[in-house]
N, C-alpha and C positions, 0 to 999 in steps of 0.2 A: 162246243160249249158244254160244260158239265151240268148235269141235272142239278137243280137247286133243291135244297132241303126244305122240308115243310116250314121250318122256322126261318125267318128272315132276320139277318143281323144288320145293324147299321154300320156305317163306315167306321173303321177303327182309326182312331187317331193315335199315332205313334208319338210319344213324347220325345222331344229332342234330346238326344244323348250325344255327347262328343264322340267323334270317330276315334276308335282306338284299335290298334293292331292286335290287341289281346281281347279275348272274350271276357265279359264281365258278368258274373253271376249275381242274381238278385235274391237275397235271402228272404224267406217267409212270404214271397208273393207267388200265388198259384200260376200255373202255366196259362198262357193266353192262347185261345183257339182262333185262328184267322178264318174268316168266312171265305168260301171259294169265290173267286172272281172270274170274269170272263177272260178268256185267253187274249192276250195282247193289250188288255186294258191296265194301265198303270195309274194308280191313285197317288198323286204327289203328296208328299208329307205336309202336314199342316203344322206350322210352328206357332206357339203361343206368342202373343204380342210381347215384344221386349219392353223393357222399362223405358218410359218416355223421358228423354233428357230435359230437365228443367233449365230455365235460364239461370246463368250464374248469379249467385247472391253477392252483391258488392260488399267489400269489407267494411265492417262497422267502424266509423270514425271514433278515435279515442279522444273525445273532447276533454275528458278529465286529465289526460296526460299533458296536452298542450297547455291547459290552464295551470297545471302544477309547475311546468317549466317556466311559464311567464312569472308566476308568483315567486319561484326560486330566484329568478333573475333579478326581480325587484328587491328581494330580501338581501341578496348578495351586494347589489348596488348600494342599498341603504347602509349595510354594514361597512362597506368600503368607504362610503362618504363619511360616516361617523368616525371611522378609524383615521381618515385623513384629517378631519377636523380636530380630533383630540391630539393627534400627533403634532399638528401645527400649533395648537394651543400650548402643548407641553414645551415645544421648542421655543415658542415666543416667550412663555413665562420664564423658561430657563435663561433665555438671552436677556430678558428684562432684569431677572434676578442677578445675572452676572454683571450686567451694566451697572445696576444699582450698587452691587458689591464693589465694582471697580471705582465708581464715583465716590462711594462712601470711603473706600480706602484712600483715594486721591485726596478727598477733603480732609480725612484724618491726617494723612501725611503732610498736607499743606499746613493744617493747623498745628501739627507737631513741629514742623519746620519753623513756622512763625513763632511759636512759643520758644523754641530752641534759640532762634536768633535774638529774640528779646532778652532771653536769659543771658546770652553771651554779652550783649550790649550792657546790660545792667551790671554784670560781673566786671566787665572791662572798666566801666566808669567808676565803680566802687573801688577798684584797685588803684587807679591813677589819681582820682579826685583829691585825696588828702595831700598829694604832692604838688598840686597846682595852687599858686598864690596870686594875690593881686598886688600890683606895684603902684604906689602913688609917689610920683616924682615931682619935686618942686624945682623949677628953673627960674631964671631971671624973667622969663615971659609969663610965668604962672605955673599952674599945676597940670600935669598930664598923667594919664593912667595907662596901664598896660598889664600884662600877665607875666608869670615866670613859673619855672618848674624846678623843684628841689632834685638835684642829681647826685648828691652824695651825703654821707653822714656828717660831714664837716659843716653842713649848713650852706653849701654852695648852691646858687640858683642861677639857671641859664635863662636868658631873655634876649630880646633884640637890642642892638646897639642904639637904634633910633628911639627906643623907649626911654633910655637913661641918658641920652645925649644932652649935655648942658646941665646935668643934675647938680643941685646944691644939697639936696637931701633926698633920701629914699626911705619910704615907709612900706613895710611888707605886712599885708593882711593875710593871716594864715586861714586854713580851712575851718578851724574851730572859732574863727572870728577875732582871735587875739592879734595884736599888732607888735611888730618888731622893727627896730631900726636896722638898716642894712648899709654896708659899705661896698663901694665899687671895687672889684678885684682887678678887672681888666676888660679889654674889648678887642674885637676882630672886626674892624669897620668894613673890610673887603667882603666879608660874609654876613655882615649885619648881625653879629653875635656879641654878647657881653655876659659877664658873670658878676653877680653881687653875692654878698655873704652875710648870713645872720648867725647868731649864736645857736649851736645845736640845742635841741630840747628833747625831752623824753617822748618816746613813741613816735619819733619823726618818721614819716613815710618818704621813701626815696623812689623816684621813677626808674623803671627798668628800660634801658635803651634797646630798641629793636634793630633789625637789619633792614635798612631801606632798600638795599639792592634786591631784595626778594619781593618787593611790591609789584603788583600787576594791575593794569588798568581794569577797572570794574570792581576792584576789591573794596569791601566796606571799611569805612574809617569814621572816627568820631573826633570832633574838635571840642576841647574843654578850655574855658577861659572866663574872662570878665568883660564881655561886650557891653559898651556904654556904661561901664561901672556896675553892671548887674553880675554879682559874684557867682562863681561856680555854675556857669551855664554850659550845657552840653548840646551840641548839634551833631547831626549825622549826615553822611554822604558817601561818596565813593571816590576812588582815585580816578580822576578824569583824564589825566595824562601824566607822563613822566619826562624828565630831562628838558623842562621848559627853561627859557631865559627871559627874565623880566627886569625892567629898569624902574627903580623906586623914584619917588619925587625928589629925593636928595641927590639923584644922579648915579647912585650905586646900581650896577648891573649884577644880578645874581644868576648863576648858571646851574643847570641840573636840578632845578626845583620841582616840587610835586604840585600838580594842579589838582584841585578838588572842588566839588560842588557843595561841600559842607559849608553852612553859613558862617562867615567870618566877618566881624565888624570891628570898628575902632574900639580898642580895649582888649581884643583877642590877641593882638600882637605879643609874641613872646610866650604864648601859652603852649598847650599840648595838642598835637595831632596824633592819635593813637590807632592801633589796629584792634581787632576784636579780642585779642589776647591781653589787652591793657598795656601793651608796650609802646613807648614813645618812638614814633617813626618819623616825626617832623615837628618843626616849630612854625606855626602860622605867622606870616610876616606881612603880606601885602594883599590887597584886594584890587582887582582890575577896575579901572574907572571908565565909565561911559563918557567919551569926549563930547558927545552932543549935549548931554544934560549935566556933565561934570559931576556926576554922582557915581557911587559905587555900583558896579555891575553885579547883579544877583547871580550866585552860583558859580562865580569865577574867582577863585582865590588861590594863593600860592603859599607853599611852606618849604622851609629849608630841610632837606632830608637828614635823617638821624646820623647817617654815616659821616656827612659833612660836619654835623654838630659835634660828633665825637672828636673829629680832627681839630676843630676850632677850640673845643674845651681843653684839649691837651696843650695846644699852643698858649692859650691864655693862662692856664694854671701853672705852666712852666716858666712864666715870665718872672 
């Protein structure tokens, strides 16, 4: 053991340095003198206490972020709902407006169609009415009335044979109310047709014959005559059927006649059945009779078609 110095040094504490293969110099530090130690005694190095590991700090919850997400979700849901509502409202209003427009257009079209039909009827009646006359026929049994239609500028008037049958005198009442005496020109009993003639007069209106072969069931027609002696009466209806066969009370059977529901009464016989162009397409002749009550059946009347009338006129006027 080495002799100790008069001064006694305390134990030197060597600061921990990491082991390095190279020498490390320390700048500006004075050299350290180690105290002599007994041989064989080794002082273990003392290390400063390392940093004490603290318990991990739990991550801070971001409450603000979760709230913002919830609020954003609510806002988006509200916007989406409002968008859906206004979209539905717009579509509904547009559909309603479209429906209203279509309804209005349909109503306008119906009104226009109704006005057009009325205008057609008025024009047709105005065209034919001055050519329709009333016939007052005196027979041995008394007086009977009927109707007739002026068909040429010579003053020829077509009517039914049964209207003038047994005539002693024939008086014609014109559209303007004046009266003329007429003479019987000829008859076609098989087709229940006859022609009487008056003297021509100024501004005499002549009926235009139509083509009855072009008639169709359901077509609108008008009947002009003097039912029950009520002059210049117009009724309307349709063509109910074509090519009917009917037997009159006189026993005469008529073929290929027009059936119509236009009102026809006693006094209409020999008058005019016209289309909406004002053309003569038939001569009203007979009304069906209800055999149970022995009265005229409403809405079931018959007229001789104009093409047959044209043929009958030709035969009569050529006699």
